N, C-alpha and C positions, 0 to 999 in steps of 0.2 A: 461512447457515453462517458462523460466526465462528471464527477461529483466532488464538491468541496466539503471537507470534513476536518474540523479542528486544526485548521492551518495547513492542511495537506490537500493536494489535488489527487484524486483517485480516478484513473482511467481504466475502464474495462475494455478488453479487446478479445476478439475471437481468434484463437490459434488452432485452426482446424474446425471442421463442421461441428458446432455445438460444444466446443471446448473453450470455455471462457476463463480468462485470467485477469489479473489486475496489476497495474503499475502505480506506484506511489511516488509522488514528488512533493517537496515543500511548495506551498503556494507562492512564497517569495523567491523561489528558485535557488535558495541556498542549499548546500550539500547536506546529505544525510550522513550521519556518523554511526556506523555499526561496528562495535568492538574496535574503535579507533581508526577504522578505515572509512574514507569518504567516498560517497557515491552520489551521482546526480539524480538517480532514480533507483527504485527497487521493484522488481517483479515478485509477486507473492502468490501463494495459493496453489490450488490443484486445478484440474480441468473441471470447472463448475458447469452445470447444465444451462445457466443463464447469467446475464450480466449482473443482475441484482445479487445473486449468490456470491459472485466474485467480489463485488463491492462490499458486501457484508463481511466477507473474510478479510479484506484489506482493512476495514475499520477495526476488526478484532486485533489485527497485527499492530495497528497504530496505538490502540489502547494498551496492549501488552508492552510495547516499547516504552510508552510513557510511564507506566508503572515501574518498569525496570529501571528507567532513568531516575525516577524519584527515589527508589530504594538505594541507588548508588550515591546519592547526594548526602 
């Protein structure tokens, strides 16, 4: 399951029976910068019970990173 959110592709995936996680990539495939380190994608979250919960957690991370970036400017 892939969702587009605010310029990011969020892919939920099952890593074990009923253990859902999410992977975040920029929709334009440019690299993510986290504390000055570049990544093509980032996996976030815990083992959520369903893909929707994993995607909601990924959206929360995207929003948090955006706020942090805005504060740094």
